[in-house]
C-alpha positions as CSV (number, residue, x, y, z in Angstrom):
1,M,15.1,30.6,-7.7
2,P,13.6,30.0,-10.4
3,S,14.0,26.5,-12.3
4,S,13.2,25.7,-15.7
5,Y,12.0,21.8,-16.5
6,A,11.0,20.0,-19.6
7,I,7.9,18.4,-19.3
8,G,7.1,17.7,-22.8
9,E,3.7,18.3,-24.6
10,H,1.5,16.2,-22.5
11,F,2.4,17.6,-19.6
12,E,2.4,21.4,-20.6
13,Q,-1.4,20.6,-22.5
14,F,-2.4,19.4,-18.9
15,I,-1.2,22.7,-17.3
16,R,-3.2,24.7,-19.5
17,L,-5.9,22.8,-19.0
18,Q,-6.2,23.6,-15.3
19,I,-5.0,27.2,-15.6
20,D,-7.7,27.3,-18.3
21,S,-10.8,25.4,-15.7
22,G,-9.8,28.4,-13.5
23,R,-8.8,26.0,-10.3
24,Y,-5.1,27.8,-11.1
25,T,-3.7,30.7,-11.7
26,N,-0.4,29.9,-13.4
27,A,1.5,27.1,-14.0
28,S,3.3,27.4,-11.1
29,E,0.5,26.6,-8.8
30,V,-0.3,23.7,-10.7
31,V,3.3,22.7,-10.2
32,R,3.5,23.2,-6.6
33,A,0.1,21.3,-6.3
34,S,1.3,18.0,-8.3
35,L,4.6,17.8,-6.1
36,R,2.4,18.2,-2.8
37,L,0.6,14.7,-4.5
38,L,3.8,13.6,-5.2
39,E,5.1,13.8,-2.0
40,D,1.8,12.5,-0.1
41,Q,1.8,9.7,-2.2
42,E,5.6,9.1,-1.6
43,K,5.5,9.3,2.6
44,L,2.2,7.1,2.1
45,R,4.6,4.9,0.2
46,Q,7.4,4.3,2.8
47,M,4.6,4.1,5.6
48,Q,3.1,1.3,3.6
49,L,6.7,-0.3,3.1
50,E,8.0,0.0,7.0
51,E,4.6,-1.6,7.6
52,M,5.6,-4.1,5.4
53,R,9.3,-4.8,6.8
54,Q,7.8,-4.5,10.1
55,L,5.1,-7.7,9.6
56,I,7.8,-9.6,8.1
57,R,10.1,-9.0,10.7
58,D,7.3,-9.9,13.3
59,G,6.6,-13.5,10.9
60,A,10.4,-14.3,11.4
61,E,10.7,-13.6,15.1
62,S,7.9,-15.8,15.6
63,G,9.1,-19.1,14.7
64,L,8.6,-21.8,12.9
65,G,4.8,-22.9,12.5
66,Q,3.2,-26.1,12.7
67,S,1.7,-28.2,10.1
68,A,-1.8,-28.8,9.1
69,D,-1.9,-32.2,10.2
70,A,-0.6,-31.0,13.8
71,V,-2.9,-28.4,14.6
72,F,-5.8,-31.2,13.0
73,D,-4.3,-33.6,15.1
74,R,-4.2,-31.4,18.4
75,L,-8.4,-30.4,17.6
76,E,-8.9,-33.9,17.5
77,A,-7.3,-35.1,20.6
78,R,-9.2,-32.2,21.8
79,Y,-13.0,-32.3,20.8
80,G,-12.5,-35.2,19.4
81,D,-13.0,-36.9,15.8
82,P,-15.6,-34.7,14.1
83,S,-16.8,-37.2,11.4
84,A,-17.6,-39.4,14.3
85,A,-20.6,-37.2,14.7
86,C,-21.8,-38.0,12.1
87,E,-22.2,-41.8,12.2
88,P,-25.4,-43.3,13.0
């Protein structure tokens, strides 16, 4: 079922350049190749969005974080004060 779309002079010229290059034999091939690229790009975008959503869910489910002071206090309690090693 053939369709007709207005794509503007810029893309008309681009299609002509692709055909003139010999890579494609007609406008339909150029449009199909373009749509395949767009489809692949959209699939990748959806996968990236889902990955980000999962990372956000994982972060939210991991509970509250700890303050830097609390972390350093634990490290100092376990390993001592690092500045004490520099004193003569």
